[in-house]
N, C-alpha and C positions, 0 to 999 in steps of 0.2 A: 595142514595148510595155513599160511599167515594171512590173516585178513587185513589188507593194506588200504582198504577204503577208509578206515578211521583216521589213517595218518596222512591221507592226501586231500588237500584243500584246493578247490578250483574257484578262482574269483576273478573279477575284471580289475584293471588298473584305476586308480593308483594303489600300489601295494604298500608304499610307505605313507602313513598318515600322521598328521600333526596332532598332538594331545590336546591342543587349544581348540575347542569347538566355538561356534558362533555365539551361543549364550555366554560362555565364559569370557570371550574377548568383549562383548557388549557390556557385561557386568563390571569388568575391570575399568572400562571407561566411565561407567556410572559412578564408581566408587571415587574416581578422581574428580568428578563434578560435584559430588556432595559438598566438599568444603568450599567450593566457590559459591554454591547456592546459599550456604550458611552465612558466608560473609556478606552476601548481598542482603539477606534477611537482617543481619547485624546492622547494616548501614541504612536499609529502606524500611524495615519492619514489616507490617502486616501486609502492606501493598505488595512487596516482593513475593512474600509467601503465597498470597492469593494468586498472584499472576503465574507463578510456577506451578502451583496445584491444577489450575485451570487448563494450562498448556499441556500438562502431563494427561489429565483425564480426557481431554479433547482428543489428543493423538491416540490414546489406547482405545477410546470408543470408536473412532473412525477405523482404527486397525480391526477391531472386532467387527465393525459393520460391513467392511469390504471383503472379509473372508468368508469362505464357505463354512458351514456349521461344523464339520469334521476337522477343519484346520484352524479354528479361531483360538483355541487353547494354545496350540503349538506357536502360532504367530505372535501371541502376547508374551509366551515364555522367552522368545529369542532376545528380547530386550531392545530391538531397534526402536519400536515405538516409544519406549520410556526415554531413550536417548534423544530422539527428535523432539519430545516434549520439553525435556530440560534444556537443550540447546535453543529451542525457539523461544523459551522464557527468558533465557540469558541475552537474547538479542533485543529485548523490549524494555521500554522504560517503566519504572515501578508504578507510575500512575496511569498505565494504560487501561482502558475499559475492558472488563473481563469478558464481555460478550464478543469484543473484537478479538481477544485472545483465543476464545473458543473457535471462532471462524478461522483464524489463522492455523490452528492445530488441524482442523478438517482439511484445509487446503494443502497443508504440508504432507499429510499422509495420503489424502485422496488424489491430488494432482501430482505430488512429488514422488509417490511411491507406488500406490495401488494401480494407477492407470498404466503404469509401465510394465506391470507383471509381478509386483511384489519385491521382496528383498533381493538385492543383487541385480535388479534389472533397470533401475532408475539411472537417469542421465545427470540430473541435477541433485545437489544435496537438499533433502526435503526440508530441513529447518530454515535454511536460506530461501527456498522457494516460498515458503510460507511467510516469511518475513518480507520478501519482496512484494508478495501480494498485498500485505498489510501497508507497506510503504506506499504503494500506488493508490490503494483504496482509501487510506485514512492518514493522509500525510500530515495533517496538523496534530492529531492525537499522538502520532508516533514520534513527533519531534518536540513534544512538550515534556520537559525534563524536571524531575524534582531532586532538590539537593539532599544529601545525607545529613539530616538536621536532628536525628535522635527521636523522631516521632514514631515510636515502635508500634503503638496500638491504634493508630489512625490510618484511615483509608487515605490514599493519595490522588490527587488530581480528580479524574472522573472514573475511578475503578468500579463504582456502583451505578455508572450512568445506564439509564434505560436504553434497550437497543433501538437504533435508528432515530433517537430523540436527542436533542442537544439541550443540556441542562443550562439554566440561565442564571441560577444563583448559587453557583459552585465557586467557593474561594480556595485557591490554591497557590503554592509558591513555586515559582519556576526558576530555573537557572540554566545558564548556557554550559555546554559541554566544553572541555578543554580544547577539542578540535574546532569547535565553532569560535571560541575566543581568539584562537590563533589565526584562523582563516579570514575572519571578518574584521577583528580589531588588532590583530598582530600581538596579542597578549599571551605570553607563555605561561605555562602551569608548572608549579614546583614539582621537580622530579620525585621527590619523596611522597607528595600527595598521590602521584600516578602509581608509584609502588605499592602504596598501602590502600588505595582506592578511595581516598577521601575526596571524591569529586562527583559532580552530577554526570548521569548518562545511563546507559542500558545496564541491566542487572549484571551482565558478564563483563562490564567494563571496570569492575571493582577489583582491586588488589592484583596488580601485575605480578607480584612475587609468587602468589599461589599458582597462576597460570604458568609461570616458567617452571616451577616445581612440577606441576602435573605434566608438562611437556617432557621433562627430563625423565620422569617416572615412566611414562608411556614408551619413551625411546629405549630405556633400559630393558623393559619388558617386551620390547620388539612388536608392540601393538601398532606402532606408526613407523614409516620409513624415515630415516634422518634426512634424505635428500631433499624432501619437499619443504620442510620448515627451514633448513639451512639455506636453500636457494632463495626462498621468500625474504628472509632476514638480511642475507647478503646483499641481495638486489635493492631492497629498500634503503639499506645503509649506504651503499654506493651512490645509488641514483639521487636519493634525497641529500645525501651529504655533498654531492656536487652543487647542487642549487643553494644549499645553506652556505657553502664557502664563497659563492658568488654574491649572496645578499642575505646575511643572517637576520637582517630587520624584518625581512618579509617571509622568508622560507624557514620552516621549523627544522630543528637539528635532527639527525637521524635517531638519537635517543628518544626524543620526544615522539617521533613517528612510530617507533616500535612499541613504546609503553602506553600510548594513548589509544582511545577508540576501541574498536573490535580487532585490532591487529593481532594480538597474542591469542585471543579466543579463536579466531578464524584460522590462524596459523596451525594451532595445535589440534583443533577438533574438527573444523569444516574442511580445510584444504586437504588434509590427511585422510579423508573418508576413503576407505578401501574400495568402494564401489564406484565413486565418480572421479577418481584420480587415475593417471596413467599406470600402466602395468610394468613398463620397462624402466631401467635405471635413467637411460638418456631422456626418455619422456618426461620422468619426474622432474628432471632439472629444467626442461623446457617449460613444464607446467608451472613450477615454482617462480622462475624468472618472469614469465608472463604475469603472474598474479602480483608480484612485486612491483613491476613497471606500471601496471594499471593502478594500483593502490596510490602510488605517488602521483600519477597524472590526475586522477580523479580528485585526490585530496588538494592538490595545488590549483588545479584550473577547472574542476567540475562545479556543478552549481550546488552540490552537497558537500558538507565538510568531510563526510565519511565515504570511503570507497571500497572497503574490504568485501562487503557483500556482493556488490557488482563485479568486482574483479574475479572472485571465486566462481560465481555463476558463469560468467563469460568463458573462463577457462575450462569449466565443466562441459560447456557446449563444444570446445575444441579437444577434449579428451579422446573422443573416438578417432579423430583425424591424426592426433599425436600417436595413438597406439598403432595406427596403420603405417605411419612412416618411420617408426622407430622399432619395428619389429627386430627381435633378436634372431640372428641367422641360425637356422636349423643345421645341426651338425651333418655334414656331408653334402649340404646344398651350397650353391653360390649365394652371394648377398643379394 
C-alpha cells in the first residue's frame, strides 16, 4: 500500500505567497535612505549625524520598550523602527536639540505605532506624527535652520542644549529655507541648488536628484505603487502651475514646488507607506490628488511655508473612508 500522507499538504489560504518578506522590503527602503543621510551629513556635518543617530536609537528603544519580552527581537528585526527613525531625522533641522529628537522618536513609535497595535495597525505615518508633535511642542527650535556652510565637526544651533532649559550664550548662524524665502519675500531659489541640495532646511530636503533616483528605484522594485507619487506630482504641477500662470511674481513655479522642501521626501517615502495609504487603485488616485491639493493650498495661503506633513497626515485620516468607498467589486456580486 502506498502511503499518500507524505504527499498531501493541508493548509489555509493564501496558497500563493510573495517571496518578499516584511524585513526584506523594509531593508530595501533603508538602503535607499542611506545615500540621502550621507548627503545630509556631507552638507551639515556632525549635527546631521547626531540627529540621525539619536532619532534611530530613540525609535529602536521605544520599539523594544513597548513589545513583550518574547517579541522584542522580532519587532526590532523587521526594520520598521529603523525606517521610522531615519525618516524622522530627515524631517528635522540639523541644529535641533538632541533631547527633543529623542522625545520625537518616542512619540513616533509610542503614539504613532504601538498604541494602535503595532506594525500594520497604525492610521498615521509614525515619522510624520512624531514630527507633528515636535512642530507643535517646539515651534521655534524646529524652524531654526542652519545653512550648509562646511562646518563638519561642529555642533549646530542647540544640538547640545540641556533638556527643558534655554541656553543664553549660544552662537549660531541661521538661514531661511527656499520655501520661506519664496512665501514671505517672493525670492526664488536657483533650481540647480535645489537639485544638489545646497540650501538650508531639514536633513531630507537636500539633493532632490537622489530622492528622484530613490523613488524610481523603489518603483522598479515594486516596493511603492506608482499611482500615489504620480498623482501627487501631477496635481501639484497642474494646481500650482495655474496660479503661477496667473501671477508668476507671487506664486512659485511647479518645478520649484516639486523640488523644494519636503515634497519629494514625503511623496516617495511617507505618502506611499503601505500601511497608511489606500489599498485600491482608485483610492490611491484620490489619496494622491488630495495630498497634492493640500500641499499647494497650505504652501500658498497657510501660516507655514511648508505643508507636506499636514497634507499627508490629513489624507492618512481619510484613508479608511477612501478604502470603504472604493472597494473593488467581488466577483459574482453587484457593485
